[in-house]
C-alpha positions in Angstrom: -18.4 -17.2 14.6 -15.4 -19.2 13.5 -15.9 -22.9 13.2 -14.9 -24.6 16.5 -11.9 -26.4 15.1 -10.4 -23.3 13.5 -11.3 -21.0 16.4 -9.1 -23.2 18.6 -6.1 -22.6 16.4 -3.7 -19.9 17.6 -2.9 -16.8 15.7 0.8 -16.3 15.4 3.3 -13.9 14.0 4.6 -14.6 10.5 8.1 -14.1 9.2 10.0 -14.4 5.9 9.9 -18.2 6.5 6.2 -18.0 5.7 6.7 -16.2 2.4 5.8 -19.2 0.2 2.8 -20.0 2.3 1.6 -16.4 2.0 2.0 -16.5 -1.7 0.2 -19.8 -1.9 -2.7 -18.2 0.1 -2.8 -15.3 -2.4 -3.0 -17.8 -5.3 -5.7 -19.8 -3.6 -7.9 -16.7 -3.5 -7.3 -16.0 -7.2 -4.8 -13.1 -6.5 -1.3 -13.0 -8.1 1.3 -14.6 -5.9 3.1 -11.3 -5.3 6.1 -12.8 -3.6 8.1 -9.6 -4.1 5.5 -7.5 -2.2 4.9 -10.2 0.5 8.6 -10.3 1.2 8.7 -6.5 1.5 5.7 -6.3 3.9 6.8 -9.2 6.1 10.1 -7.4 6.6 8.8 -3.9 7.1 5.6 -4.9 9.0 4.2 -7.5 11.3 2.5 -10.5 9.7 -0.2 -12.5 11.5 -1.5 -15.9 10.4 -3.4 -19.0 11.3 -1.8 -22.3 10.4 -3.9 -25.0 8.6 -3.5 -28.4 10.3 -3.5 -29.9 6.8 -0.6 -27.6 5.7 -0.3 -24.0 4.6 -2.2 -21.0 6.1 -5.9 -20.7 6.9 -5.6 -16.9 6.9 -3.0 -14.1 7.0 -2.6 -10.3 7.1 0.1 -7.7 7.6 0.2 -4.6 9.9 2.7 -1.9 9.1 3.2 0.6 11.9 4.5 4.1 11.6 6.0 6.5 14.1 7.7 5.5 17.4 8.1 1.7 17.8 7.0 2.1 21.4 4.0 4.2 20.6 3.1 4.1 16.9 1.1 7.0 15.4 -0.6 4.8 12.8 -1.0 1.1 11.8 -1.9 0.1 8.2 -3.6 -3.3 7.7 -3.3 -5.1 4.4 -3.2 -8.4 2.6 -6.1 -9.8 4.6 -6.8 -13.2 3.1 -8.7 -16.3 4.1 -8.2 -19.6 2.2 -11.1 -20.3 -0.2 -12.0 -23.6 1.5 -12.5 -21.8 4.8 -14.3 -18.7 3.5 -17.5 -17.5 5.1 -16.8 -19.2 8.4 -15.9 -16.1 10.3 -12.1 -16.7 10.1 -11.5 -13.2 8.7 -13.4 -11.7 11.6 -11.5 -13.8 14.1 -8.2 -12.7 12.7 -9.2 -9.0 12.4 -10.4 -8.9 16.0 -7.1 -10.3 17.1 -5.2 -7.6 15.1 -7.3 -4.8 16.4 -6.7 -6.1 20.0 -3.0 -6.6 19.4 -2.5 -3.0 18.2 -4.1 -1.7 21.4 -4.6 2.1 21.2 -2.8 2.6 17.8 -5.1 4.2 15.2 -5.6 2.0 12.2 -6.2 2.4 8.5 -6.9 0.1 5.5 -8.1 0.1 1.9 -11.2 -2.0 1.7 -12.8 -3.7 -1.3 -16.6 -3.8 -1.5 -16.4 -7.4 -0.4 -14.4 -6.7 2.7 -16.0 -3.4 3.7 -19.0 -4.8 5.7 -16.7 -6.8 8.0 -14.5 -3.8 8.7 -17.6 -1.6 9.4 -18.8 -4.3 11.8 -15.5 -4.0 13.7 -15.8 -0.2 13.9 -13.9 1.1 10.9 -15.3 4.2 9.2 -15.0 5.2 5.5 -12.9 8.4 5.3 -12.0 8.5 1.6 -11.7 6.5 -1.7 -8.9 5.6 -4.1 -9.2 4.6 -7.8 -6.9 1.9 -9.2 -5.7 2.7 -12.7 -3.7 0.6 -15.0 -2.5 0.5 -18.6 0.3 1.4 -21.0 1.3 5.0 -20.5 1.1 7.1 -23.7 3.7 10.0 -23.7 2.4 13.4 -24.5 5.0 14.0 -27.1 6.5 17.0 -25.3 9.0 17.2 -22.6 7.5 17.8 -19.1 7.9 21.3 -17.9 9.5 20.1 -14.7 12.6 18.0 -14.8 13.1 15.0 -12.6 16.1 12.8 -11.9 17.0 9.5 -10.4 17.4 9.6 -6.6 20.8 9.0 -5.0 21.8 7.8 -1.6 22.4 11.4 -0.6 18.7 12.3 -1.3 17.4 9.8 1.3 17.4 12.2 4.3 15.5 14.9 2.3 13.0 12.2 1.0 12.4 11.0 4.6 11.8 14.5 5.9 9.4 15.3 3.0 7.6 12.0 3.5 7.1 12.5 7.2 5.8 16.0 6.6 3.3 14.8 4.0 2.3 11.5 5.4 2.0 12.7 9.0 4.1 10.0 10.6 7.7 8.7 10.5 8.0 5.9 7.9 11.8 5.6 7.9 11.8 1.8 8.3 9.5 1.5 5.2 10.8 4.3 2.9 14.5 3.4 3.5 13.8 0.0 2.0 12.3 1.4 -1.2 15.5 1.9 -3.1 16.2 -1.9 -2.9 12.5 -2.8 -3.4 11.8 -0.6 -6.4 13.2 -0.6 -9.9 13.1 3.2 -10.0 13.1 6.0 -7.5 13.0 9.5 -8.8 12.8 13.0 -7.3 11.6 16.4 -8.5 13.7 19.4 -7.4 13.3 23.2 -7.4 16.1 25.5 -6.4 18.0 22.5 -5.0 15.1 21.4 -2.8 13.3 18.1 -3.3 9.6 18.9 -3.8 8.4 15.4 -4.7 9.4 11.8 -5.1 8.0 8.6 -6.6 8.9 5.0 -7.0 8.0 2.3 -9.5 8.3 -1.3 -8.4 7.6 -4.6 -10.1 4.4 -6.6 -9.5 3.8 -9.4 -11.9 3.6 -7.9 -15.4 3.1 -4.3 -14.2 5.1 -1.5 -12.6 3.3 -0.1 -9.6 3.7 3.7 -9.1 3.9 4.4 -5.4 4.6 6.1 -3.2 3.8 9.3 -5.1 4.3 12.5 -3.1 4.5 15.8 -4.8 4.1 19.5 -4.2 1.3 19.8 -6.8 -0.4 18.0 -9.7 2.2 19.2 -12.3 5.0 17.7 -10.2 3.1 14.5 -9.8 2.6 14.3 -13.6 6.3 14.9 -14.3 7.3 12.1 -11.8 4.9 9.6 -13.4 6.0 10.5 -16.9 9.6 10.0 -16.0 8.9 6.6 -14.4 6.9 5.5 -17.4 9.8 6.4 -19.7 12.0 4.0 -17.7 10.0 0.9 -18.2 8.3 -1.1 -21.0 5.7 -2.5 -18.7 2.1 -1.2 -18.1 1.8 1.1 -15.1 -0.6 0.6 -12.1 -1.3 3.0 -9.4 -4.0 3.9 -6.8 -4.9 7.6 -6.8 -6.8 9.4 -4.1 -10.1 10.4 -5.8 -9.7 14.0 -4.6 -6.9 14.4 -7.1 -9.4 14.6 -10.0 -7.0 16.4 -12.4 -4.3 13.7 -12.1 -6.8 10.9 -12.5 -8.2 12.5 -15.7 -4.7 13.1 -17.1 -3.7 9.4 -16.5 -6.9 8.3 -18.3 -5.9 10.6 -21.2 -2.5 9.0 -21.2 -3.9 5.5 -21.6 -4.6 4.2 -18.1 -8.1 2.8 -17.4 -10.0 2.5 -14.2 -10.0 -1.0 -12.6 -11.7 -0.7 -9.2 -12.4 1.8 -6.4 -11.5 1.0 -2.8 -12.7 2.6 0.4 -10.1 4.2 2.7 -11.1 3.3 6.2 -9.9 4.3 9.6 -10.3 3.1 13.2 -9.6 5.2 16.2 -9.2 8.5 14.2 -11.6 10.5 12.1 -9.2 11.1 9.3 -5.7 10.2 8.2 -2.9 12.5 9.4 -0.7 14.6 7.1 -1.4 16.6 4.0 -3.6 14.8 1.5 -3.1 17.5 -1.1 0.5 16.3 -1.6 -0.2 12.6 -1.1 -1.2 11.2 -4.4 -0.7 7.5 -4.2 0.4 5.0 -1.5 3.4 2.7 -1.9 0.8 -0.1 -1.9 -2.7 -0.2 -0.6 -1.5 -3.0 1.7 0.8 -0.5 3.6 -1.1 2.7 3.4 
């Protein structure tokens, strides 16, 4: 149970005014500050936090909902953090119970580390998949990809949104429409004038995170990643669904190394909606 003093503190909604406090909380737990990502999530999603009477935040998390605002199809939970000085006092459980209650009947999903998984299982979340984080400097193959890609334009956005909803299984317009401003690169793959895949690369500390990555097949995914890698001098980082074994092996051949596996967990549904065969990587594990 939470310590009495902290249990009495209210859980409130966070806003962009809390950006620095959220980044401080990340740093307190040994994470990168990730202010760019925090700002994006606090704008596109709903932040929840507990204020520390001594200043800053005791705990925080973000829920990003998809589908109708009145009746969301899915909510993704991420950035669940508790200040180091208050760890192991049940604060994370207190916050998560509030979030699950606040989202009512909305199905939920999250990416869990081995450390956080027991808490989520206690709350009723079930493991439905896994993702592998890969990072490193991409080594080009030395040959041009068989499929050409190009930079996305404003005119591509309606087609990207249609493809994204078809593959993801829920409307993510409020999230994906923000990607062009959030990311350094947004590229599409086309065939016969039709967009068959898209991917973005956005800055996170000293890396470029590849995500979202949605593609018709593995070859299309490879072409998109190679084109994004050609547009940056930073190492790449991405989280690939483990069922995409060919892409994971190709990325390792191209210089990326495995960092950690995370469990994909759901609450209120037995599996994620959409078409996993075309969903290769999330925008960020914090937003599903």
